[in-house]
Backbone bond lengths (Angstrom), bond angles and torsions (degrees), N, CA, C in turn:
res aa  C-N    CA-C-N  psi(-1)  N-CA   C-N-CA  omega(-1)  CA-C   N-CA-C  phi
1 X - - - 1.476 - - 1.510 108.79 -
2 X 1.330 116.38 125.72 1.467 118.65 -175.72 1.519 110.60 -67.65
3 X 1.340 115.10 143.71 1.472 119.26 178.71 1.512 112.00 -77.89
4 X 1.320 114.74 162.97 1.468 120.03 178.13 1.523 109.85 -74.17
5 X 1.286 116.44 143.86 1.481 117.91 179.21 1.518 110.98 -68.77
6 X 1.336 115.76 145.52 1.452 119.79 177.46 1.526 110.54 -73.09
7 X 1.353 116.14 145.46 1.468 117.50 176.48 1.511 109.86 -69.13
8 X 1.290 115.76 148.89 1.472 118.70 -179.02 1.524 110.78 -65.09
9 X 1.313 115.58 144.38 1.467 120.00 177.26 1.509 109.76 -91.36
10 X 1.349 115.11 159.55 1.461 120.38 -178.52 1.516 112.45 -92.07
11 X 1.313 116.22 -1.31 1.449 118.28 176.47 1.513 114.47 93.70
12 X 1.356 118.87 -0.34 1.469 119.72 176.43 1.515 108.00 -146.57
13 X 1.308 115.69 155.24 1.467 121.58 -179.06 1.514 109.66 -88.53
14 X 1.301 115.51 140.19 1.473 121.64 179.42 1.520 108.26 -110.44
15 X 1.303 117.93 122.73 1.468 121.95 179.80 1.522 109.79 -121.81
16 X 1.306 115.70 146.75 1.464 121.74 178.24 1.512 108.34 -100.41
17 X 1.326 116.03 118.61 1.463 120.43 -178.71 1.521 109.96 -79.40
18 X 1.316 119.63 129.47 1.468 120.75 -179.70 1.525 111.67 -65.65
19 X 1.345 115.45 147.69 1.465 120.65 178.92 1.520 109.08 -71.38
20 X 1.326 118.25 129.87 1.467 119.75 179.53 1.526 111.30 -58.33
21 X 1.324 115.27 150.07 1.463 121.09 -177.23 1.525 111.63 -60.27
22 X 1.324 117.03 -39.77 1.462 120.31 -178.28 1.522 111.56 -62.64
23 X 1.356 115.53 -39.70 1.461 119.23 179.79 1.523 110.93 -69.02
24 X 1.339 116.38 -37.06 1.465 119.16 178.52 1.524 111.28 -65.46
25 X 1.331 116.66 -39.49 1.464 119.95 178.38 1.524 110.71 -64.26
26 X 1.347 116.25 -41.63 1.460 119.74 179.74 1.519 111.12 -64.08
27 X 1.362 115.78 -41.05 1.460 119.59 179.56 1.524 110.87 -65.72
28 X 1.321 116.38 -39.73 1.465 120.60 179.94 1.521 111.15 -67.52
29 X 1.338 115.73 -39.84 1.466 118.55 -177.32 1.515 111.95 -67.19
30 X 1.347 116.48 -28.08 1.459 118.82 178.45 1.518 112.11 -72.55
31 X 1.321 117.04 -19.49 1.455 121.01 -179.26 1.520 112.74 -98.70
32 X 1.321 115.86 -19.59 1.461 119.68 -176.87 1.516 110.62 -87.46
33 X 1.301 115.48 157.69 1.452 120.84 175.69 1.516 108.46 -80.76
34 X 1.348 114.43 132.28 1.452 119.04 179.96 1.516 109.44 -87.67
35 X 1.289 115.25 151.64 1.464 121.04 175.26 1.517 108.47 -70.52
36 X 1.338 120.22 131.80 1.454 121.58 -177.74 1.524 111.18 -58.55
37 X 1.353 114.55 143.81 1.457 120.44 -179.10 1.522 109.93 -70.21
38 X 1.292 116.13 142.65 1.457 121.29 178.98 1.517 109.64 -111.63
39 X 1.333 115.45 152.03 1.453 121.26 178.62 1.529 108.38 -77.47
40 X 1.327 116.33 114.98 1.460 121.05 -176.88 1.524 112.41 -95.68
41 X 1.337 117.38 11.90 1.463 118.83 178.00 1.528 110.32 -68.22
42 X 1.333 116.85 156.47 1.467 119.20 174.24 1.523 111.15 -59.52
43 X 1.311 115.80 155.34 1.466 120.80 -175.95 1.520 111.68 -59.64
44 X 1.324 117.71 -36.32 1.470 119.76 -178.43 1.528 111.00 -67.60
45 X 1.331 117.29 -33.06 1.461 120.27 177.21 1.524 110.90 -71.15
46 X 1.323 116.78 -41.93 1.466 119.86 177.57 1.526 110.39 -63.09
47 X 1.333 116.60 -38.39 1.465 120.33 179.27 1.522 110.82 -64.91
48 X 1.333 116.59 -42.14 1.465 119.49 179.73 1.523 111.17 -64.02
49 X 1.331 117.44 -42.58 1.463 120.54 179.49 1.523 111.05 -67.42
50 X 1.327 117.00 -34.89 1.468 120.31 177.90 1.523 110.41 -67.26
51 X 1.327 116.80 -43.09 1.468 120.41 177.21 1.527 109.91 -65.83
52 X 1.338 116.54 -42.32 1.460 120.31 -178.34 1.511 114.07 -63.57
53 X 1.316 117.04 -25.17 1.468 120.93 179.03 1.525 112.44 -99.72
54 X 1.338 116.90 7.72 1.466 120.89 -174.24 1.528 110.14 50.06
55 X 1.330 114.51 52.21 1.460 119.76 -179.73 1.516 111.07 67.34
56 X 1.319 118.23 -123.91 1.464 120.61 -176.88 1.528 114.25 -80.89
57 X 1.339 118.19 -12.70 1.466 120.10 -172.77 1.524 112.04 -61.70
58 X 1.314 116.94 -39.95 1.450 119.92 -178.01 1.514 114.57 -68.80
59 X 1.322 117.47 -11.95 1.464 121.52 -179.11 1.529 112.41 -102.75
60 X 1.323 116.99 2.03 1.460 120.65 178.88 1.522 110.28 -83.71
61 X 1.348 118.18 157.23 1.464 119.70 170.93 1.529 109.89 -59.32
62 X 1.332 115.86 144.17 1.471 121.06 -176.64 1.525 110.34 52.59
63 X 1.326 115.45 48.54 1.464 120.75 -173.11 1.518 112.85 -59.74
64 X 1.341 117.19 -36.63 1.455 119.64 -179.96 1.510 112.57 -63.56
65 X 1.327 116.79 -46.74 1.463 121.12 -179.81 1.517 111.23 -66.69
66 X 1.322 117.24 -41.65 1.465 120.65 179.27 1.525 110.57 -61.97
67 X 1.324 116.92 -44.07 1.461 120.42 -178.83 1.516 111.39 -66.75
68 X 1.325 117.04 -41.30 1.467 119.87 177.41 1.523 110.34 -62.50
69 X 1.339 116.80 -43.86 1.464 120.47 -178.05 1.525 112.11 -64.90
70 X 1.318 117.61 -32.29 1.465 120.45 -177.81 1.530 111.99 -95.25
71 X 1.327 116.26 -61.42 1.466 120.30 -175.79 1.527 111.21 -75.69
72 X 1.335 116.29 -47.52 1.457 119.66 -177.64 1.516 112.92 -61.67
73 X 1.317 116.70 -49.67 1.468 120.29 179.55 1.525 110.36 -66.16
74 X 1.319 117.37 -36.51 1.461 120.08 177.79 1.518 112.08 -61.66
75 X 1.330 117.30 -44.46 1.464 120.66 177.17 1.521 111.26 -67.03
76 X 1.322 116.56 -39.02 1.467 121.30 176.60 1.519 110.45 -58.40
77 X 1.314 116.75 -45.68 1.472 120.83 178.80 1.525 110.73 -64.58
78 X 1.304 116.98 -41.62 1.460 121.14 -177.55 1.525 111.79 -69.03
79 X 1.333 116.62 -41.16 1.461 120.68 -175.18 1.517 113.75 -86.17
80 X 1.337 117.16 -10.64 1.468 119.06 -178.03 1.523 112.02 -64.01
81 X 1.328 116.84 -25.58 1.467 120.19 178.83 1.524 112.22 -88.11
82 X 1.328 117.57 -6.07 1.464 121.11 -178.57 1.523 110.40 -85.40
83 X 1.306 115.42 169.71 1.464 120.23 177.21 1.527 109.90 -70.87
84 X 1.327 115.59 159.90 1.461 119.54 -179.33 1.526 111.44 -63.45
85 X 1.324 116.84 -36.76 1.467 119.78 179.96 1.529 111.12 -65.46
86 X 1.328 117.49 -39.01 1.462 120.47 177.52 1.520 110.43 -68.02
87 X 1.333 116.92 -39.81 1.464 120.66 178.40 1.525 109.94 -59.43
88 X 1.331 116.44 -47.87 1.465 120.43 -179.33 1.527 110.57 -63.32
89 X 1.332 117.17 -40.91 1.466 120.70 -179.48 1.524 111.17 -62.32
90 X 1.338 117.29 -45.28 1.466 120.74 179.70 1.527 110.41 -65.90
91 X 1.326 116.60 -40.82 1.464 120.28 -179.26 1.522 111.19 -65.69
92 X 1.331 117.09 -40.09 1.464 120.51 175.53 1.526 110.95 -63.39
93 X 1.322 116.32 -38.93 1.467 120.61 179.07 1.526 110.86 -64.89
94 X 1.334 116.70 -44.30 1.467 120.68 178.39 1.528 110.33 -63.62
95 X 1.334 116.72 -39.90 1.462 120.58 179.30 1.522 111.28 -64.40
96 X 1.330 116.82 -44.72 1.467 120.40 178.28 1.528 111.08 -63.45
97 X 1.329 116.64 -40.11 1.466 120.26 177.58 1.524 110.76 -64.07
98 X 1.335 117.02 -39.27 1.466 120.56 178.77 1.523 111.04 -62.46
99 X 1.336 116.79 -42.19 1.469 120.45 178.26 1.526 110.51 -61.82
100 X 1.327 116.69 -46.57 1.468 120.72 -178.88 1.524 111.68 -64.79
101 X 1.327 117.00 -43.03 1.468 120.88 -178.93 1.517 110.82 -64.21
102 X 1.334 117.30 -43.74 1.463 119.72 179.11 1.522 111.20 -69.25
103 X 1.321 116.91 -35.64 1.460 119.88 -178.69 1.528 110.75 -59.93
104 X 1.321 116.35 -42.59 1.467 120.79 -179.71 1.530 111.25 -87.62
105 X 1.329 116.50 -46.02 1.460 121.03 -175.19 1.510 113.79 -62.74
106 X 1.336 117.62 -40.54 1.457 119.63 179.64 1.524 111.37 -64.46
107 X 1.335 116.57 -35.41 1.470 119.13 176.79 1.529 110.85 -67.38
108 X 1.328 116.59 -39.14 1.466 119.45 178.70 1.520 111.48 -65.03
109 X 1.334 116.37 -37.64 1.462 120.80 -177.79 1.524 112.45 -87.01
110 X 1.328 117.17 -12.11 1.455 120.67 178.44 1.507 114.09 71.92
111 X 1.319 118.03 32.01 1.460 121.00 179.04 1.520 110.05 -149.91
112 X 1.329 115.20 157.54 1.460 120.87 179.56 1.520 110.14 -91.86
113 X 1.324 116.38 133.45 1.464 122.85 177.85 1.533 110.87 51.73
114 X 1.314 115.39 58.15 1.468 120.98 -178.34 1.527 111.25 -57.21
115 X 1.315 116.14 138.30 1.467 120.81 -179.28 1.517 112.60 -71.13
116 X 1.312 117.32 -19.40 1.465 118.79 179.81 1.526 112.23 -79.89
117 X 1.324 117.49 -17.58 1.467 121.57 177.08 1.523 107.83 -95.82
118 X 1.316 117.44 115.38 1.466 120.48 -166.28 1.531 113.86 -121.83
119 X 1.323 117.43 14.05 1.462 118.44 176.19 1.520 111.39 -66.18
120 X 1.316 117.90 -30.25 1.463 120.38 178.16 1.522 111.34 -63.25
121 X 1.342 117.20 -35.13 1.460 120.79 178.41 1.531 110.61 -65.68
122 X 1.320 116.23 -41.17 1.467 120.45 179.74 1.520 110.40 -67.17
123 X 1.329 116.85 -41.77 1.464 120.33 179.04 1.529 110.91 -61.31
124 X 1.329 116.56 -46.16 1.460 119.52 178.77 1.515 112.41 -61.35
125 X 1.335 116.82 -38.51 1.463 119.82 -179.24 1.522 111.21 -68.89
126 X 1.324 118.04 -39.03 1.466 119.83 179.82 1.524 111.30 -63.13
127 X 1.329 117.01 -36.67 1.467 118.61 174.44 1.519 110.96 -69.22
128 X 1.321 117.93 -31.19 1.468 121.50 -178.26 1.521 112.54 -65.41
129 X 1.328 117.73 -29.46 1.472 120.61 -176.06 1.526 111.83 -112.13
130 X 1.324 116.52 18.14 1.464 119.89 -178.43 1.528 111.11 -62.13
131 X 1.323 115.53 137.16 1.474 123.96 175.30 1.526 112.87 64.07
132 X 1.320 116.51 25.17 1.462 121.05 176.80 1.525 109.11 -116.04
133 X 1.329 117.70 140.29 1.470 119.61 175.40 1.524 110.19 -68.86
134 X 1.319 116.10 153.32 1.458 119.08 -179.84 1.515 110.28 -86.07
135 X 1.326 116.27 126.73 1.462 122.81 167.14 1.528 106.71 -139.60
136 X 1.316 118.75 150.72 1.470 119.87 178.97 1.529 112.92 -57.60
137 X 1.334 116.99 -39.78 1.465 119.48 -179.78 1.527 111.13 -65.95
138 X 1.315 116.06 -43.42 1.459 119.67 -179.58 1.527 110.90 -66.49
139 X 1.320 116.87 -37.65 1.464 120.47 177.85 1.528 111.05 -64.40
140 X 1.334 116.50 -43.08 1.465 120.33 178.72 1.522 110.74 -64.02
141 X 1.341 116.17 -45.04 1.464 119.83 179.01 1.524 110.62 -62.59
142 X 1.320 116.66 -39.08 1.465 120.48 -179.76 1.520 111.13 -63.17
143 X 1.321 117.51 -43.33 1.467 120.71 179.19 1.525 110.34 -62.04
144 X 1.332 116.70 -45.90 1.467 120.63 -177.41 1.523 110.90 -63.93
145 X 1.328 116.67 -48.82 1.469 120.63 -176.32 1.529 111.08 -67.90
146 X 1.316 116.82 -47.70 1.470 119.82 -176.52 1.519 111.76 -64.60
147 X 1.334 117.30 -43.29 1.462 119.48 -179.51 1.527 111.10 -67.39
148 X 1.332 117.13 -37.62 1.468 120.02 178.57 1.520 110.76 -63.74
149 X 1.333 116.60 -47.12 1.463 120.32 -179.84 1.525 110.75 -64.16
150 X 1.313 116.92 -38.96 1.465 120.35 -179.39 1.524 111.36 -66.85
151 X 1.321 117.10 -40.36 1.467 120.60 -179.45 1.526 111.22 -70.90
152 X 1.344 116.78 -40.49 1.466 120.98 -179.25 1.527 111.16 -69.68
153 X 1.332 117.37 -29.14 1.471 122.96 -178.52 1.527 110.93 63.17
154 X 1.320 115.79 65.01 1.462 119.92 177.95 1.526 109.20 -67.38
155 X 1.340 117.08 152.49 1.469 119.92 -179.12 1.530 111.37 -58.79
156 X 1.315 117.62 142.07 1.477 128.46 -0.11 1.530 113.46 -94.17
157 X 1.332 117.93 22.08 1.467 120.81 -173.75 1.527 112.35 -61.04
158 X 1.337 117.34 -42.14 1.469 119.14 -177.67 1.528 111.14 -65.40
159 X 1.331 116.57 -41.70 1.468 119.72 178.84 1.527 110.73 -64.38
160 X 1.332 116.28 -40.05 1.465 120.21 177.96 1.522 110.39 -63.02
161 X 1.320 116.83 -44.38 1.465 121.10 -177.59 1.525 111.44 -63.11
162 X 1.327 117.18 -33.54 1.460 120.62 -177.50 1.525 113.01 -83.52
163 X 1.326 116.92 -33.72 1.466 119.89 -170.98 1.521 113.75 -99.41
164 X 1.312 117.33 -32.36 1.461 119.89 -175.94 1.515 109.53 -92.30
165 X 1.308 116.00 133.52 1.458 121.36 179.71 1.523 110.04 -113.36
166 X 1.310 115.09 175.90 1.453 119.67 179.78 1.511 112.49 79.85
167 X 1.316 115.47 -174.47 1.455 120.51 -176.86 1.509 113.72 -63.51
168 X 1.327 117.11 -40.24 1.463 118.82 -178.95 1.521 111.28 -66.31
169 X 1.325 116.91 -38.30 1.456 119.67 177.66 1.514 112.46 -64.09
170 X 1.349 116.93 -34.99 1.467 120.79 179.63 1.517 111.93 -70.81
171 X 1.331 116.98 -29.91 1.463 120.84 -175.70 1.527 111.92 -93.22
172 X 1.330 117.65 -29.19 1.461 120.94 -171.52 1.521 112.80 -60.69
173 X 1.340 118.15 -38.68 1.466 119.02 -179.24 1.525 111.46 -66.89
174 X 1.342 117.34 -30.48 1.463 120.20 175.72 1.529 111.04 -71.42
175 X 1.324 116.73 -32.73 1.459 119.79 176.27 1.526 110.75 -67.58
176 X 1.326 116.76 -36.47 1.466 119.97 175.65 1.524 110.09 -61.38
177 X 1.337 116.73 -46.66 1.469 120.54 177.79 1.517 110.87 -61.46
178 X 1.329 116.85 -39.07 1.454 120.25 179.05 1.514 112.70 -64.41
179 X 1.329 117.51 -40.98 1.466 120.55 -178.88 1.528 111.21 -70.89
180 X 1.329 117.68 -38.31 1.468 120.28 173.63 1.529 109.99 -58.78
181 X 1.322 115.78 -47.75 1.466 120.53 -179.02 1.514 111.10 -64.04
182 X 1.319 117.57 -39.03 1.463 121.80 178.49 1.523 110.77 -57.50
183 X 1.328 116.85 -45.54 1.464 120.42 179.63 1.526 111.12 -64.73
184 X 1.332 116.87 -42.72 1.468 120.62 -178.97 1.521 110.93 -65.05
185 X 1.329 117.63 -44.91 1.464 120.68 -177.26 1.524 111.79 -67.05
186 X 1.312 117.64 -39.47 1.465 119.70 177.34 1.526 110.50 -65.35
187 X 1.328 116.87 -36.22 1.464 120.12 177.36 1.521 110.49 -66.38
188 X 1.319 117.66 -44.57 1.466 121.26 178.65 1.523 110.64 -63.92
189 X 1.327 117.13 -42.99 1.464 120.41 179.99 1.520 111.74 -64.65
190 X 1.328 116.81 -28.64 1.471 120.60 179.00 1.526 111.43 -80.79
191 X 1.339 116.79 -40.16 1.465 120.26 -175.63 1.523 112.79 -85.97
192 X 1.314 118.02 -33.31 1.471 121.32 -177.59 1.521 109.82 -137.02
193 X 1.334 117.20 65.63 1.471 119.45 -175.58 1.526 113.52 -62.00
194 X 1.322 117.09 -37.26 1.465 119.08 -179.13 1.521 111.75 -67.97
195 X 1.313 116.38 -31.38 1.464 120.16 -177.64 1.525 111.12 -65.02
196 X 1.330 116.81 -31.19 1.468 120.17 179.32 1.521 111.66 -105.59
197 X 1.334 116.10 8.74 1.458 120.58 173.00 1.509 116.29 77.75
198 X 1.328 117.45 23.52 1.465 119.57 179.24 1.527 111.95 -109.33
199 X 1.319 117.64 1.54 1.459 120.32 -178.57 1.517 112.48 -107.89
């Protein structure tokens, strides 16, 4: 039985070059799942950042408002029954801790006034409600007013936030918001005490 004729050749040999190993590894790695990155900071740095963010609170959306509503109001409720001297002492301690945490934490994170570090928000809120009795209405009003002023950055808070660096610069704008709120709340409590539940 006669064989089939061979197909005509084109006059040159065609060879397939193998894919280099490096390219194959790169192609494979793009398709494979990578192992999640781990925080390689020293344990003391991770602990400071965890404390500075109040655990998971600093990583939530609207972390400042959430922390003020939970931690700030909680401390306000707890300290409202204490003497004024004790209130001031605790508030000064929280403020000093906020400065220290931001001074170190912001350098570790490579940013100024990091949103995940929220002790400055608590310090500003404690000054905002200083020497005021605790009532649910007053606490709610304090959160709304203080957070609004802090976000808007009323003068001189915006200039402080832009020009001052380090821990004190990160905390000072919150203290400005706290002092504005303190004046407003005392005025409201004096003019409309029943409206905020203090009369």
